[in-house]
C-alpha positions in Angstrom: -57.7 -163.7 -68.3 -56.6 -166.8 -66.3 -53.3 -167.0 -68.3 -52.6 -163.3 -67.6 -53.1 -163.8 -63.9 -50.8 -166.9 -63.9 -48.2 -165.0 -65.8 -48.2 -162.1 -63.4 -48.1 -164.4 -60.4 -45.3 -166.7 -61.5 -43.1 -164.1 -63.2 -41.7 -162.6 -60.0 -41.3 -166.1 -58.4 -39.3 -167.2 -61.5 -37.2 -164.1 -61.3 -36.4 -164.5 -57.6 -35.5 -168.2 -58.1 -32.7 -167.3 -60.6 -29.2 -166.5 -59.6 -29.4 -162.9 -58.5 -25.8 -162.5 -57.4 -25.2 -159.8 -60.0 -28.2 -157.9 -58.7 -27.7 -158.3 -55.0 -26.1 -154.9 -54.7 -25.9 -152.7 -51.6 -27.1 -149.2 -51.9 -23.6 -148.0 -52.6 -23.5 -150.4 -55.6 -26.8 -149.0 -56.9 -25.3 -145.5 -56.7 -22.4 -146.7 -58.8 -24.8 -147.8 -61.5 -26.6 -144.4 -61.3 -23.4 -142.6 -61.9 -23.2 -143.9 -65.5 -26.9 -143.5 -66.3 -28.2 -140.4 -68.1 -29.8 -137.6 -66.1 -33.3 -138.7 -67.1 -32.7 -142.1 -65.7 -31.5 -140.7 -62.4 -34.6 -138.7 -62.2 -36.8 -141.8 -62.7 -34.9 -143.7 -60.1 -35.3 -141.1 -57.2 -36.9 -142.8 -54.1 -39.9 -140.5 -53.8 -41.6 -139.8 -50.5 -45.3 -140.7 -50.6 -48.2 -140.2 -48.1 -51.3 -141.8 -49.7 -50.7 -145.5 -49.0 -50.0 -145.1 -45.2 -51.3 -141.6 -44.3 -47.9 -140.4 -43.3 -44.7 -139.6 -45.3 -42.7 -142.7 -46.1 -40.2 -143.6 -48.9 -41.8 -145.3 -51.8 -39.3 -148.2 -51.7 -40.3 -149.0 -48.1 -44.0 -148.7 -48.5 -45.9 -152.1 -48.5 -48.7 -150.4 -50.4 -48.4 -150.0 -54.1 -48.6 -146.3 -54.9 -48.2 -144.7 -58.4 -46.6 -141.2 -58.5 -47.1 -138.8 -61.4 -45.3 -135.4 -61.4 -46.6 -132.2 -62.9 -44.0 -132.6 -65.7 -45.7 -135.9 -66.7 -49.0 -134.2 -67.2 -47.4 -131.3 -69.1 -46.7 -133.7 -72.0 -50.4 -133.1 -72.9 -51.4 -129.7 -71.5 -55.0 -129.5 -70.2 -56.8 -126.9 -68.2 -57.9 -129.2 -65.3 -57.2 -132.5 -63.5 -60.3 -134.2 -64.9 -58.8 -134.2 -68.4 -55.2 -134.7 -67.4 -55.8 -137.9 -65.3 -56.7 -139.8 -68.5 -52.9 -140.2 -69.0 -52.8 -142.7 -66.1 -53.2 -146.3 -67.1 -56.4 -147.8 -65.6 -57.9 -144.4 -64.7 -60.6 -143.1 -67.0 -62.4 -139.8 -66.8 -65.9 -140.7 -67.9 -68.3 -138.2 -69.5 -71.8 -139.0 -68.1 -73.7 -136.4 -70.1 -73.2 -135.6 -73.8 -74.8 -132.1 -73.3 -73.3 -130.5 -70.2 -70.1 -132.7 -70.3 -70.0 -133.4 -66.6 -68.4 -136.7 -65.5 -66.6 -138.7 -62.9 -63.3 -140.7 -62.6 -63.3 -144.5 -62.9 -60.5 -146.6 -61.5 -60.2 -150.1 -62.9 -63.7 -149.8 -64.4 -65.5 -148.9 -61.2 -67.9 -145.9 -61.2 -67.0 -142.5 -59.9 -68.6 -142.7 -56.5 -66.2 -145.5 -55.6 -63.2 -143.2 -56.2 -62.0 -141.0 -53.4 -60.4 -137.7 -54.5 -58.1 -136.1 -51.9 -56.3 -132.8 -52.0 -53.2 -132.8 -49.7 -54.6 -136.0 -48.1 -58.0 -134.4 -47.3 -61.4 -135.6 -48.7 -62.2 -132.3 -50.4 -64.0 -133.7 -53.4 -66.9 -135.9 -52.5 -70.4 -136.9 -53.5 -72.1 -133.9 -55.4 -68.7 -132.3 -56.2 -67.3 -135.5 -57.6 -69.6 -134.8 -60.6 -69.5 -131.0 -60.7 -66.2 -130.0 -59.0 -63.4 -132.0 -60.7 -63.1 -129.9 -63.8 -62.5 -126.9 -61.5 -59.1 -128.2 -60.2 -56.4 -126.6 -62.4 -53.2 -128.3 -63.1 -51.2 -125.3 -61.9 -51.9 -126.3 -58.3 -50.4 -129.7 -58.7 -46.9 -130.7 -57.5 -47.6 -134.4 -58.0 -50.5 -136.9 -58.0 -50.5 -140.2 -56.1 -52.8 -143.0 -57.1 -53.7 -146.1 -55.0 -55.8 -148.7 -56.8 -58.0 -150.9 -54.6 -59.9 -150.3 -51.4 -58.4 -147.9 -48.8 -61.3 -147.6 -46.4 -59.2 -148.7 -43.4 -57.4 -145.4 -43.7 -59.8 -143.0 -45.5 -63.2 -144.4 -44.6 -66.3 -144.2 -46.8 -66.0 -143.8 -50.6 -62.5 -145.2 -50.9 -63.8 -148.5 -52.3 -62.3 -148.5 -55.7 -59.2 -146.4 -55.1 -57.7 -143.1 -54.0 -56.4 -140.2 -56.1 -54.4 -137.8 -53.9 -53.6 -134.4 -55.4 -50.5 -132.9 -53.7 -50.4 -129.2 -54.1 -47.3 -127.1 -54.4 -45.4 -126.1 -51.2 -45.3 -122.3 -50.8 -41.8 -122.5 -49.3 -40.3 -124.1 -52.5 -42.6 -122.8 -55.2 -41.3 -120.4 -57.9 -41.5 -116.7 -57.2 -43.6 -116.2 -60.3 -45.2 -118.7 -62.7 -47.3 -117.8 -65.8 -48.9 -120.3 -68.2 -51.1 -119.0 -71.1 -52.8 -121.4 -73.6 -55.4 -121.2 -76.3 -56.8 -123.6 -78.9 -58.3 -123.3 -82.4 -61.7 -123.9 -80.7 -61.1 -120.7 -78.7 -60.5 -122.5 -75.4 -58.5 -120.0 -73.4 -56.7 -120.9 -70.2 -54.7 -118.6 -67.9 -52.6 -119.8 -64.9 -50.9 -117.3 -62.7 -49.1 -117.9 -59.4 -46.8 -116.0 -57.2 -45.4 -116.4 -53.7 -44.7 -114.0 -50.9 -42.1 -114.6 -48.1 -42.8 -113.2 -44.7 -39.5 -113.5 -43.1 -37.6 -116.8 -43.2 -40.3 -119.0 -41.7 -43.6 -118.1 -43.5 -44.4 -118.3 -47.2 -47.7 -117.8 -49.0 -48.6 -119.1 -52.5 -51.3 -117.2 -54.4 -52.7 -118.8 -57.6 -55.3 -117.8 -60.1 -56.8 -119.9 -62.9 -59.2 -118.6 -65.5 -60.7 -120.8 -68.2 -63.0 -119.4 -70.9 -64.7 -121.3 -73.7 -67.7 -119.6 -75.3 -67.5 -120.3 -79.0 -70.2 -122.7 -80.1 -69.5 -125.7 -82.4 -71.9 -128.1 -84.0 -69.8 -130.1 -86.5 -72.0 -133.2 -86.3 -75.0 -131.1 -87.3 -77.4 -132.2 -84.5 -78.2 -128.6 -83.4 -76.5 -129.2 -80.0 -73.1 -127.8 -78.9 -70.3 -130.3 -79.4 -68.5 -129.0 -76.2 -70.1 -127.5 -73.1 -69.4 -123.8 -72.9 -67.5 -122.8 -69.7 -66.6 -119.7 -67.9 -64.6 -120.6 -64.8 -62.4 -118.9 -62.2 -60.4 -120.6 -59.4 -58.4 -118.7 -56.7 -56.0 -120.7 -54.5 -54.0 -119.5 -51.5 -51.7 -121.7 -49.5 -49.5 -120.9 -46.4 -46.6 -123.0 -45.3 -44.6 -122.5 -42.1 -41.1 -123.5 -41.0 -41.2 -124.8 -37.5 -38.8 -126.2 -35.0 -37.8 -129.9 -35.5 -39.3 -129.8 -39.0 -42.8 -130.0 -37.6 -45.5 -129.7 -40.3 -47.9 -126.8 -40.6 -49.9 -125.5 -43.6 -53.2 -124.0 -44.4 -55.0 -123.5 -47.8 -58.1 -121.9 -49.2 -59.7 -122.2 -52.6 -62.7 -120.6 -54.2 -64.3 -121.8 -57.5 -67.0 -120.3 -59.6 -68.2 -121.9 -62.9 -70.9 -121.1 -65.4 -71.4 -124.1 -67.7 -73.8 -124.5 -70.6 -74.6 -127.2 -73.2 -77.6 -127.4 -75.4 -79.3 -126.2 -78.6 -77.2 -123.8 -80.6 -79.8 -121.0 -80.5 -80.2 -121.1 -76.6 -79.5 -117.9 -74.6 -80.0 -117.0 -70.9 -83.6 -115.9 -71.5 -84.5 -119.5 -72.2 -83.0 -120.8 -68.9 -85.5 -123.1 -67.3 -88.0 -122.8 -70.2 -89.5 -125.5 -72.4 -88.9 -123.5 -75.6 -85.2 -124.0 -76.4 -83.4 -126.8 -74.6 -80.3 -126.0 -72.6 -78.5 -127.4 -69.5 -77.2 -124.5 -67.5 -75.2 -125.1 -64.3 -73.9 -122.4 -61.9 -71.4 -123.8 -59.4 -69.8 -122.1 -56.4 -67.4 -123.8 -54.1 -65.3 -122.8 -51.1 -62.6 -125.2 -49.7 -60.3 -125.0 -46.7 -57.8 -127.6 -45.5 -54.7 -127.8 -43.5 -52.4 -129.8 -41.3 -50.8 -129.0 -37.9 -48.2 -131.1 -36.0 -48.5 -130.5 -32.3 -45.6 -128.9 -30.4 -45.1 -131.9 -28.1 -42.5 -134.6 -27.8 -44.8 -137.2 -29.4 -45.6 -137.1 -33.1 -49.2 -136.0 -33.1 -50.8 -134.5 -36.2 -54.2 -133.0 -36.8 -55.6 -132.5 -40.3 -58.9 -130.8 -41.3 -60.9 -129.9 -44.3 -64.1 -128.1 -45.0 -66.0 -127.5 -48.3 -69.2 -125.8 -49.2 -70.8 -126.5 -52.6 -73.7 -124.5 -54.0 -75.3 -125.5 -57.2 -78.1 -123.8 -59.2 -78.9 -125.6 -62.4 -81.6 -126.4 -65.0 -81.7 -129.4 -67.2 -84.1 -128.1 -69.9 -87.1 -127.0 -67.8 -86.2 -129.3 -64.9 -84.6 -127.4 -62.0 -82.0 -128.8 -59.6 -80.6 -126.7 -56.8 -78.5 -128.2 -54.0 -76.2 -127.2 -51.2 -73.7 -129.4 -49.5 -71.2 -128.9 -46.6 -68.6 -131.5 -45.6 -66.5 -131.1 -42.5 -63.7 -133.5 -41.8 -61.2 -133.6 -38.9 -58.6 -136.3 -38.3 -55.9 -136.6 -35.5 -53.4 -139.4 -35.4 -50.4 -140.4 -33.4 -47.3 -142.0 -34.9 -44.7 -143.8 -32.9 -41.8 -146.2 -33.6 -41.1 -149.2 -31.4 -38.0 -150.9 -32.7 -38.9 -152.3 -36.1 -42.6 -151.4 -35.7 -44.1 -148.1 -36.8 -47.5 -147.7 -35.1 -50.1 -145.2 -36.2 -53.5 -144.7 -34.4 -56.1 -142.0 -34.7 -59.7 -140.9 -34.9 -61.8 -139.1 -37.4 -65.0 -137.1 -37.6 -66.9 -136.4 -40.8 -70.2 -134.4 -41.0 -72.1 -134.0 -44.2 -75.0 -131.6 -44.7 -77.0 -131.9 -47.8 -80.2 -130.3 -49.1 -81.8 -130.0 -52.5 -85.2 -129.3 -54.1 -86.1 -132.9 -54.8 -88.4 -135.3 -52.9 -85.3 -137.0 -51.6 -84.9 -134.4 -48.9 -88.5 -134.2 -47.8 -89.7 -135.6 -44.5 -91.9 -138.7 -44.4 -95.1 -136.5 -44.6 -93.9 -135.3 -48.0 -94.4 -131.6 -47.2 -91.6 -130.6 -44.7 -88.0 -130.0 -45.9 -85.6 -132.4 -44.1 -82.0 -131.9 -45.1 -79.6 -134.8 -44.6 -77.3 -134.5 -41.7 -74.9 -137.4 -41.5 -72.1 -137.5 -38.8 -69.6 -140.4 -39.0 -67.1 -141.2 -36.2 -64.1 -143.4 -36.9 -61.0 -144.8 -35.2 -58.1 -146.5 -36.9 -54.9 -148.2 -36.1 -52.1 -149.7 -38.2 -48.7 -151.2 -37.6 -46.0 -151.2 -40.3 -43.5 -153.9 -39.3 -40.1 -153.9 -41.0 -39.3 -157.6 -40.4 -35.9 -157.3 -42.1 -34.3 -155.5 -45.0 -36.3 -157.6 -47.5 -39.7 -158.0 -45.9 -42.2 -155.4 -44.6 -45.7 -156.1 -43.3 -48.6 -153.7 -42.6 -51.7 -154.6 -40.6 -54.5 -152.1 -40.2 -58.0 -151.9 -38.8 -60.7 -149.2 -38.8 -64.0 -148.9 -37.0 -66.7 -146.4 -38.1 -70.1 -145.6 -36.7 -72.9 -144.1 -38.8 -76.3 -143.3 -37.4 -78.0 -145.2 -40.3 -75.6 -148.0 -41.0 -74.3 -148.3 -37.4 -71.0 -150.1 -37.0 -68.7 -150.7 -40.0 -65.4 -152.7 -39.7 -62.5 -152.3 -42.2 -59.4 -154.6 -41.8 -56.3 -154.3 -44.0 -53.2 -156.4 -44.7 -50.1 -155.6 -46.9 -46.8 -157.4 -47.5 -43.7 -156.2 -49.4 -40.9 -158.5 -50.4 -37.8 -156.9 -52.0 -34.7 -159.1 -52.3 -32.7 -156.2 -53.9 -33.1 -152.6 -55.1 -34.4 -153.8 -58.5 -37.3 -156.2 -57.5 -40.3 -155.5 -55.3 -43.3 -157.7 -54.8 -46.3 -156.3 -53.0 -49.5 -158.1 -51.9 -52.4 -156.1 -50.5 -55.7 -157.3 -49.1 -58.4 -155.1 -47.6 -62.0 -154.3 -47.4 -63.8 -151.1 -48.4 -67.2 -149.6 -47.6 -69.3 -146.7 -48.7 -72.1 -145.0 -46.8 -74.3 -144.0 -49.7 -76.1 -140.7 -50.0 -78.9 -141.7 -52.3 -80.0 -138.3 -53.2 -76.8 -136.7 -54.5 -76.2 -139.7 -56.8 -79.7 -140.2 -58.1 -80.9 -136.6 -58.1 -82.0 -136.8 -61.8 -84.4 -139.6 -61.0 -85.7 -137.9 -57.9 -86.8 -134.7 -59.6 -90.1 -136.3 -60.5 -93.1 -136.7 -58.3 -92.3 -140.2 -57.1 -92.3 -141.2 -53.5 -88.9 -142.4 -52.1 -89.4 -145.7 -50.3 -86.5 -147.5 -48.5 -87.4 -151.2 -48.5 -85.4 -152.1 -45.3 -82.5 -150.9 -43.1 -79.9 -150.3 -45.8 -76.5 -151.8 -45.2 -73.4 -150.0 -46.3 -71.9 -151.2 -49.6 -68.9 -153.4 -49.0 -66.0 -154.8 -50.9 -63.2 -157.2 -50.4 -60.1 -156.8 -52.5 -56.8 -158.6 -53.3 -54.0 -157.0 -55.3 -50.7 -158.4 -56.4 -48.1 -155.9 -57.7 -44.6 -156.5 -59.0 -42.0 -153.9 -59.9 -38.8 -154.7 -61.8 -36.1 -152.1 -62.6 -33.8 -153.4 -65.3 -30.6 -151.5 -65.9 -29.4 -152.1 -69.5 -26.1 -150.4 -69.9 -26.9 -146.7 -69.8 -30.6 -147.4 -70.3 -33.3 -148.3 -67.8 -36.5 -150.4 -68.1 -39.2 -150.0 -65.5 -41.8 -152.8 -65.4 -44.9 -152.5 -63.2 -47.4 -155.3 -63.3 -50.6 -155.8 -61.2 -53.4 -158.3 -60.9 -56.5 -157.4 -58.9 -59.8 -159.0 -57.8 -62.6 -157.1 -56.0 -65.9 -158.6 -54.7 -68.8 -156.2 -54.0 -71.8 -156.9 -51.8 -74.7 -154.8 -50.5 -74.7 -152.6 -53.5 -77.7 -150.2 -53.2 -79.9 -150.0 -56.3 -83.2 -148.2 -57.1 -86.3 -150.1 -58.3 -88.3 -147.8 -60.7 -90.5 -150.6 -62.2 -92.4 -152.3 -59.3 -94.6 -149.2 -58.5 -94.8 -146.3 -61.0 -95.4 -143.9 -58.1 -92.4 -145.0 -56.0 -88.6 -145.4 -56.1 -87.8 -148.4 -53.9 -84.3 -148.6 -52.6 -82.8 -151.8 -51.3 -79.5 -153.7 -51.2 -78.6 -155.7 -54.3 -79.8 -159.3 -54.2 -76.5 -160.5 -55.7 -72.9 -159.4 -56.0 -70.5 -157.5 -58.2 -67.0 -158.4 -59.4 -64.1 -156.2 -60.6 -61.1 -158.2 -61.7 -58.3 -157.8 -64.2 -54.6 -157.1 -64.7 -52.5 -154.1 -65.8 -48.9 -153.6 -67.1 -46.9 -150.5 -67.3 -43.5 -150.5 -69.1 -41.2 -147.4 -69.2 -38.1 -147.6 -71.3 -35.5 -144.8 -71.0 -32.9 -145.2 -73.7 -29.2 -144.1 -73.5 -30.0 -141.3 -75.9 -32.8 -138.7 -75.2 -35.7 -140.9 -75.9 -38.2 -142.3 -73.4 -41.2 -144.6 -74.2 -44.1 -145.5 -71.9 -46.8 -148.0 -72.5 -49.7 -149.1 -70.2 -52.3 -151.7 -70.8 -55.2 -152.8 -68.6 -57.6 -155.8 -68.9 -60.9 -155.5 -67.1 -63.8 -157.8 -66.3 -66.4 -155.8 -64.3 -69.9 -157.0 -63.9 -72.9 -157.6 -61.5 -74.6 -160.9 -61.0 -78.2 -161.0 -59.6 -79.3 -164.0 -57.7 -82.5 -164.4 -59.7 -80.8 -164.1 -63.1 -78.4 -166.5 -64.9 -76.6 -164.0 -67.0 -74.2 -161.5 -65.6 -74.6 -157.8 -66.3 -71.5 -156.1 -67.7 -70.6 -152.8 -66.2 -71.3 -149.7 -68.3 -68.4 -147.7 -69.7 -65.8 -150.4 -68.6 -63.8 -151.5 -71.6 -62.3 -154.9 -71.6 -59.0 -153.5 -72.9 -57.6 -150.0 -72.5 -54.2 -148.4 -72.2 -52.0 -145.3 -72.5 -48.9 -144.4 -74.4 -46.3 -141.6 -74.4 -43.2 -141.1 -76.4 -40.8 -138.2 -75.6 -37.7 -137.2 -77.6 -35.4 -134.3 -76.7 -33.5 -132.7 -79.6 -30.6 -130.4 -79.4 -31.4 -126.8 -78.4 -34.0 -127.9 -75.8 -36.6 -128.9 -78.4 -38.9 -131.6 -77.1 -41.6 -133.6 -78.9 -44.2 -135.5 -77.0 -46.7 -138.0 -78.5 -49.3 -139.1 -76.0 -52.7 -140.8 -76.0 -55.1 -143.4 -74.7 -56.9 -146.3 -76.4 -60.1 -148.0 -75.4 -61.6 -151.3 -76.5 -65.4 -151.9 -76.9 -67.4 -150.9 -73.8 -71.1 -151.5 -73.0 -73.2 -148.4 -73.4 -76.6 -147.3 -72.0 -78.9 -148.0 -74.9 -82.7 -147.6 -75.1 -85.2 -150.4 -75.8 -85.0 -151.3 -79.5 -82.1 -148.8 -79.9 -80.7 -148.6 -83.4 -77.3 -147.6 -82.0 -74.8 -150.4 -81.2 -74.7 -151.5 -77.6 -70.9 -151.6 -77.6 -68.6 -148.8 -78.7 -65.9 -149.3 -81.3 -62.1 -149.5 -80.6 -60.8 -145.9 -80.6 -57.8 -143.9 -79.6 -57.4 -140.2 -78.5 -53.9 -139.1 -79.6 -52.1 -135.8 -79.0 -48.8 -134.4 -80.2 -46.8 -131.5 -78.7 -43.6 -129.6 -79.6 -42.0 -127.4 -77.0 -38.8 -125.5 -76.4 -37.5 -124.1 -73.2 -35.2 -121.1 -72.9 -32.6 -120.2 -70.3 -34.5 -117.0 -69.5 -37.3 -119.1 -68.0 -39.6 -118.9 -71.0 -41.1 -122.0 -72.7 -43.2 -122.1 -75.8 -45.3 -125.1 -76.8 -47.8 -126.0 -79.5 -49.5 -129.1 -80.8 -52.6 -131.0 -81.9 -55.2 -132.7 -79.8 -57.4 -135.6 -81.0 -54.9 -136.1 -83.8 -56.9 -138.9 -85.5 -60.2 -136.8 -85.3 -62.3 -139.4 -83.5 -65.8 -138.5 -82.1 -68.7 -140.8 -81.1 -71.6 -141.3 -83.6 -75.1 -140.4 -82.5 -74.3 -139.4 -78.9 -77.9 -137.9 -78.5 -81.2 -139.7 -79.1 -83.8 -137.5 -80.8 -81.9 -134.2 -80.5 -84.7 -132.6 -82.6 -87.3 -133.3 -79.8 -85.5 -132.6 -76.5 -88.8 -132.0 -74.6 -90.3 -135.3 -75.8 -93.3 -133.5 -77.3 -93.8 -136.0 -80.1 -92.6 -139.2 -78.4 -96.1 -140.8 -78.7 -96.3 -140.2 -82.5 -96.7 -143.8 -83.9 -95.8 -142.6 -87.4 -92.5 -140.7 -86.8 -91.5 -142.6 -83.6 -92.9 -146.2 -83.6 -90.3 -147.4 -81.1 -91.2 -144.6 -78.6 -87.6 -143.3 -78.4 -87.1 -140.5 -75.8 -84.5 -137.8 -75.7 -81.4 -139.3 -74.1 -77.9 -137.8 -73.3 -76.1 -140.7 -71.7 -74.9 -142.6 -74.7 -71.8 -140.5 -75.4 -68.6 -142.3 -74.3 -65.9 -139.9 -75.6 -65.5 -136.1 -76.1 -67.3 -134.6 -79.1 -64.5 -132.2 -79.8 -62.8 -132.9 -83.1 -59.1 -132.4 -84.1 -57.9 -129.0 -82.9 -54.6 -127.2 -82.4 -53.2 -125.5 -79.3 -50.5 -122.9 -78.5 -49.1 -121.8 -75.2 -46.3 -119.9 -73.5 -44.9 -120.4 -70.0 -42.6 -118.3 -67.8 -41.1 -119.3 -64.5 -39.0 -117.1 -62.2 -37.4 -119.2 -59.5 
């Protein structure tokens, strides 16, 4: 680990110390190089406009914050019905299945658990808390124009939950979207996905994009013969409508609405709806309804003042066997900021308001008397300021600060510092330092534990979880004749304090919550290499090393983070043949990761090394049609024994000393990868521009 960090730190210094006369080219010189490069190389070298790192549009090359950009075409190399599955193609980002029965999960960045990842749609915190677990699979890829990823704390801009990183899903612009887009896909497992979108122009200044996604998977498979479905059955519909407006002086204005309904089931093969909530046949049945609204409006004044807002309503009606869980959550977010340039300084200042309403059927939302319902109502007020200072054409500095006030945690401070050094168009070194915080909603994250009869007891005034992070990023673009090599290397270190944990052992009638008496560490390094040849071949390889653990003050040994492999990575190879035939080979690989085992568990505590590979062949036609087909999970990998005692899901015979001397209980958390074996897929697209 230390050698890797030394290498990543000294490599850019060594490069900058060499004679760079041949690379010290002005922008006109760079354009001369681009003239002789293939079209694919030119596309890769476009200076994208990003918004995630600094809250406002800025060219990627000038941003002091390291932001990774992934276009919709990148994710089309391995077509999936939703963002949750597609995001696995990003190095260092892992969609983690947390239940081997209902297949719900969250997204890990650099090994940190899902609650530390903030999911944004068009810069707004639409996906949060409860919906982080149950709403991600409902975001179809058809909505996506691009995805921006920031690894490391971003609380100085986005507030709570942005401790581990930010994933910003940028939706399509109705003004520039195709007139008609159709994408139909099916698999040999009878997974059927339909994406339809069309746009309407109302004069020259108003356009509306209407999108429909329907996903249906109702065929039951049990290839490992444990009498449980290998994949959760799903029936899901998502309707999206976005309006974009053309205004004077290019002022921004857009508004969007989305509705989602999902019926999800996983459980014993003979289950049907008549068994929902019963203790006869085990099934996990989840009905989810969501409404989302978000928009942006730039004020019609001389100064650059922008207001953004979002609202989401999440309703869940679910049973885990005979254990009910019903919940409702509303989140309102409003943000207004002012942006002004003073010479080489670009100043941004603003304020935010976030209100969360949450209610469920667990003891977690009862009043202190234990009888009266007391939903959580949590307003958070925040102000922030940042200054991006372009010192000269090689150095840019960003300094930011945020102050939030919560009625439980009171004042929270979040400073931030970033520096970018770029001696020429081909080298960029970025250093980021910042703090993150998370105002924890205990009950949405531990609802399974709270469905019992235990009393919830808070030991003391809980402090917000906090983190301090340093990140060093180096980008090197290497022209090689008519080829181009992109190298992106990072080293990161994050220290966590005040982590809130639940004590279930001290008192069998209580769950005692308190801040962790210790600390947590997330450190590691990552490397992305993209090589575009001078013939129609491109190769991408990403690798990440992680060391994520917690250390308790009263224990000598550190506790390794669950589901955080030491080594992981991604790969993609694309070759374009004559006649617009394209072949894509993509996948992810994961080293051993610690798993949640039971006492005296016969299953290994660490998973094996495995890879999930996919291959696709596609052909595009001039008429606007495209046909694609391929194979998923090419090497046919699935976890072994993902369920403990699937033959006794209600634990009726857990105390039998003859058949169960170790007192094993039914458990669904061991699975670390999808149970779906090798399967084929076929699809057809049509785009009318």
